[in-house]
C-alpha positions as a printed NumPy array, in Angstrom:
array([[ 28.271, -41.03 , 163.391],
       [ 27.01 , -37.518, 164.096],
       [ 28.961, -35.188, 166.381],
       [ 26.722, -33.688, 169.037],
       [ 27.587, -30.128, 170.046],
       [ 26.133, -28.819, 173.304],
       [ 25.936, -25.037, 173.657],
       [ 24.956, -23.527, 177.005],
       [ 24.95 , -19.992, 178.367],
       [ 23.229, -17.835, 180.97 ],
       [ 20.171, -16.085, 179.566],
       [ 21.26 , -12.83 , 177.922],
       [ 24.788, -13.956, 177.011],
       [ 24.15 , -13.749, 173.267],
       [ 23.949, -17.479, 172.67 ],
       [ 21.048, -17.344, 170.198],
       [ 22.773, -14.695, 168.093],
       [ 26.005, -16.71 , 167.986],
       [ 24.196, -19.906, 167.059],
       [ 22.343, -18.109, 164.265],
       [ 25.645, -16.789, 162.921],
       [ 27.188, -20.258, 163.164],
       [ 24.522, -21.756, 160.932],
       [ 25.282, -19.16 , 158.275],
       [ 28.904, -20.332, 158.174],
       [ 28.799, -24.1  , 158.736],
       [ 27.103, -26.702, 156.579],
       [ 25.795, -30.156, 157.469],
       [ 24.753, -29.05 , 160.92 ],
       [ 21.246, -29.585, 162.272],
       [ 19.633, -27.718, 165.146],
       [ 17.623, -29.408, 167.859],
       [ 14.645, -27.236, 168.737],
       [ 13.714, -27.779, 172.368],
       [ 10.204, -28.408, 173.646],
       [  8.839, -26.286, 176.473],
       [  5.635, -25.724, 178.399],
       [  6.287, -22.013, 178.91 ],
       [  4.442, -19.373, 176.896],
       [  6.128, -17.71 , 173.889],
       [  7.931, -14.418, 174.569],
       [  7.949, -11.418, 172.283],
       [  8.163, -12.496, 168.632],
       [  8.961, -16.152, 169.338],
       [  7.268, -18.599, 166.987],
       [  6.279, -22.217, 167.526],
       [  8.745, -24.499, 165.761],
       [ 11.4  , -21.794, 165.436],
       [ 12.77 , -20.89 , 168.874],
       [ 10.885, -23.703, 170.658],
       [  8.045, -26.127, 170.251],
       [  5.482, -24.737, 172.687],
       [  3.308, -27.506, 174.104],
       [  0.924, -27.997, 177.   ],
       [  2.029, -29.615, 180.227],
       [ -0.05 , -32.692, 179.392],
       [  1.55 , -33.007, 175.947],
       [  5.006, -32.741, 177.474],
       [  4.286, -35.32 , 180.157],
       [  2.852, -37.66 , 177.519],
       [  6.176, -37.361, 175.67 ],
       [  8.037, -38.155, 178.896],
       [  5.899, -41.263, 179.358],
       [  6.673, -42.319, 175.777],
       [ 10.449, -41.865, 176.397],
       [ 10.706, -39.315, 173.603],
       [ 13.321, -37.11 , 175.281],
       [ 17.097, -37.374, 175.403],
       [ 16.871, -35.089, 178.416],
       [ 14.306, -32.886, 180.103],
       [ 13.985, -30.807, 183.246],
       [ 11.519, -28.677, 185.129],
       [ 13.044, -25.252, 185.833],
       [ 12.241, -21.925, 187.528],
       [  9.946, -23.589, 190.031],
       [  9.868, -23.928, 193.805],
       [  7.674, -25.359, 196.536],
       [  5.065, -22.669, 195.86 ],
       [  5.215, -22.193, 192.083],
       [  5.229, -24.976, 189.531],
       [  8.121, -24.664, 187.072],
       [  8.165, -25.044, 183.315],
       [  9.393, -28.08 , 181.425],
       [ 12.173, -27.925, 178.825],
       [ 13.329, -30.964, 176.871],
       [ 15.391, -32.262, 173.942],
       [ 13.599, -34.77 , 171.719],
       [ 15.434, -37.924, 170.609],
       [ 14.132, -37.615, 167.074],
       [ 16.485, -34.745, 166.19 ],
       [ 19.567, -36.915, 166.736],
       [ 18.106, -39.759, 164.674],
       [ 17.189, -37.365, 161.87 ],
       [ 20.68 , -35.816, 161.873],
       [ 22.318, -39.238, 161.704],
       [ 20.069, -40.247, 158.82 ],
       [ 21.209, -37.144, 156.915],
       [ 24.88 , -37.658, 157.912],
       [ 24.769, -34.285, 159.632],
       [ 26.046, -33.18 , 163.006],
       [ 23.649, -31.876, 165.652],
       [ 23.737, -28.774, 167.826],
       [ 21.824, -28.677, 171.101],
       [ 21.018, -25.336, 172.724],
       [ 20.388, -26.418, 176.32 ],
       [ 21.019, -25.31 , 179.894],
       [ 23.627, -26.576, 182.345],
       [ 21.305, -29.197, 183.813],
       [ 20.418, -30.576, 180.384],
       [ 24.039, -30.515, 179.251],
       [ 25.059, -32.677, 182.191],
       [ 22.407, -35.258, 181.301],
       [ 23.447, -35.325, 177.644],
       [ 27.096, -35.794, 178.612],
       [ 26.121, -38.784, 180.724],
       [ 24.346, -40.391, 177.763],
       [ 26.752, -39.198, 175.047],
       [ 30.207, -38.745, 176.661],
       [ 31.823, -37.918, 173.311],
       [ 29.545, -34.896, 172.833],
       [ 31.367, -31.563, 172.551],
       [ 30.262, -29.07 , 175.213],
       [ 30.69 , -25.309, 174.804],
       [ 29.879, -22.765, 177.494],
       [ 29.291, -19.157, 176.423],
       [ 29.919, -16.487, 179.058],
       [ 29.116, -12.773, 179.246],
       [ 32.119, -10.479, 179.856],
       [ 30.88 ,  -9.81 , 183.403],
       [ 27.748,  -9.468, 185.534],
       [ 27.279,  -5.787, 184.705],
       [ 27.227,  -6.463, 180.974],
       [ 24.81 ,  -9.362, 181.401],
       [ 22.425,  -7.251, 183.471],
       [ 22.572,  -4.503, 180.839],
       [ 21.683,  -7.007, 178.094],
       [ 18.782,  -8.418, 180.092],
       [ 17.363,  -4.976, 180.771],
       [ 17.777,  -3.537, 177.276],
       [ 16.037,  -6.42 , 175.531],
       [ 12.907,  -5.499, 177.492],
       [ 11.419,  -8.98 , 177.8  ],
       [ 11.406,  -9.532, 181.552],
       [ 10.089,  -7.954, 184.743],
       [ 12.453,  -6.78 , 187.467],
       [ 11.76 ,  -9.94 , 189.453],
       [ 12.595, -12.154, 186.48 ],
       [ 15.778, -10.208, 185.692],
       [ 17.045, -10.636, 189.255],
       [ 16.171, -14.332, 189.138],
       [ 18.035, -14.718, 185.835],
       [ 21.113, -13.042, 187.3  ],
       [ 21.07 , -15.398, 190.267],
       [ 20.567, -18.372, 187.941],
       [ 23.48 , -17.121, 185.822],
       [ 25.719, -17.054, 188.894],
       [ 24.863, -20.67 , 189.691],
       [ 25.296, -21.78 , 186.074],
       [ 28.684, -20.095, 185.713],
       [ 29.939, -22.034, 188.728],
       [ 29.63 , -25.113, 186.497],
       [ 31.937, -23.807, 183.761],
       [ 34.601, -26.434, 184.517],
       [ 32.257, -29.203, 183.328],
       [ 32.523, -27.943, 179.739],
       [ 35.114, -28.733, 177.073],
       [ 35.296, -25.22 , 175.65 ],
       [ 34.779, -21.758, 177.143],
       [ 33.823, -18.819, 174.933],
       [ 33.608, -15.301, 176.396],
       [ 31.23 , -13.297, 174.232],
       [ 32.693,  -9.783, 174.164],
       [ 32.365,  -9.052, 170.421],
       [ 29.73 , -10.941, 168.439],
       [ 31.743, -11.239, 165.223],
       [ 34.85 , -12.591, 166.952],
       [ 32.853, -14.953, 169.153],
       [ 30.925, -16.314, 166.159],
       [ 34.22 , -17.064, 164.395],
       [ 35.525, -18.806, 167.509],
       [ 32.387, -20.932, 167.716],
       [ 32.755, -21.853, 164.053],
       [ 36.413, -22.802, 164.589],
       [ 35.482, -25.079, 167.504],
       [ 32.872, -26.915, 165.427],
       [ 35.156, -27.321, 162.401],
       [ 38.147, -28.264, 164.565],
       [ 36.257, -31.141, 166.165],
       [ 35.222, -32.378, 162.727],
       [ 38.801, -32.275, 161.497],
       [ 40.213, -34.07 , 164.536],
       [ 37.6  , -36.836, 164.324],
       [ 37.869, -37.29 , 160.556],
       [ 40.962, -39.504, 160.766],
       [ 42.508, -37.589, 157.864],
       [ 45.924, -35.961, 157.762],
       [ 45.606, -32.267, 158.565],
       [ 46.888, -29.59 , 156.231],
       [ 48.798, -26.589, 157.59 ],
       [ 45.613, -24.533, 157.326],
       [ 43.708, -27.221, 159.225],
       [ 46.336, -27.226, 161.955],
       [ 46.065, -23.458, 162.346],
       [ 42.285, -23.731, 162.687],
       [ 42.633, -26.471, 165.315],
       [ 45.138, -24.369, 167.26 ],
       [ 42.778, -21.381, 167.186],
       [ 40.002, -23.535, 168.614],
       [ 42.334, -24.998, 171.24 ],
       [ 42.718, -21.523, 172.733],
       [ 39.119, -21.903, 173.958],
       [ 39.709, -25.266, 175.623],
       [ 38.889, -25.319, 179.328],
       [ 42.479, -25.766, 180.477],
       [ 43.557, -22.68 , 178.515],
       [ 40.533, -20.518, 179.297],
       [ 40.413, -20.732, 183.089],
       [ 42.306, -17.483, 183.65 ],
       [ 39.883, -15.366, 181.643],
       [ 36.941, -16.937, 183.491],
       [ 38.155, -15.9  , 186.947],
       [ 37.301, -12.167, 186.667],
       [ 33.857, -13.076, 185.345],
       [ 33.241, -15.36 , 188.29 ],
       [ 34.439, -12.669, 190.667],
       [ 32.024, -10.133, 189.181],
       [ 29.116, -12.382, 190.178],
       [ 30.34 , -13.469, 193.58 ],
       [ 33.913, -13.15 , 194.924],
       [ 33.679, -16.433, 196.811],
       [ 32.897, -18.403, 193.632],
       [ 36.535, -18.107, 192.56 ],
       [ 37.76 , -20.229, 195.473],
       [ 38.164, -23.908, 194.689],
       [ 37.986, -23.562, 190.886]])
């Protein structure tokens, strides 16, 4: 049975770069490309970053029960949001190829996937702090000031949900973070294989364990505090 890996992160945390690096290092891993009704940004291409579809096409897919999860985001009582969704077919295709599947989805989608697939492995990628995240959002030059501020507020809310994830990865240095992500993926494969682990395998598993939620809480606290001091309380 395929292992489903869920990767979430606030926009601008470097998630896409890390996922791209992961696929260079790990075999037998498929990527689920999400569907969305929003317009492409920058150099984004249909079928690469997302499948860009009309609202009617998306709602037809909802009616046909073609999604594992979907949500309407960035909307309010005045402005209609945009749909994002994960199609069921990617999991079926991965299982047919005996591959594992990686889902790049937000906190809301991750929660829905965990409800349907409790054994899925969830990984939350964090920026080092709010200042660094804001710098990344501004330097990539994709968003207006209003959108940047909205993304920072969304990031604050998403980070409050860090404790719902199995692994926490703070993306300070791309190369190190990519290796940590690779170790998490390979560690889960090893532990679920049912085979005796070699000494090298055990070292890899231990490296990945350092990112487990129960061992990563302390490094998350300063990040939470940089977004909102009161967030730290109760976590």
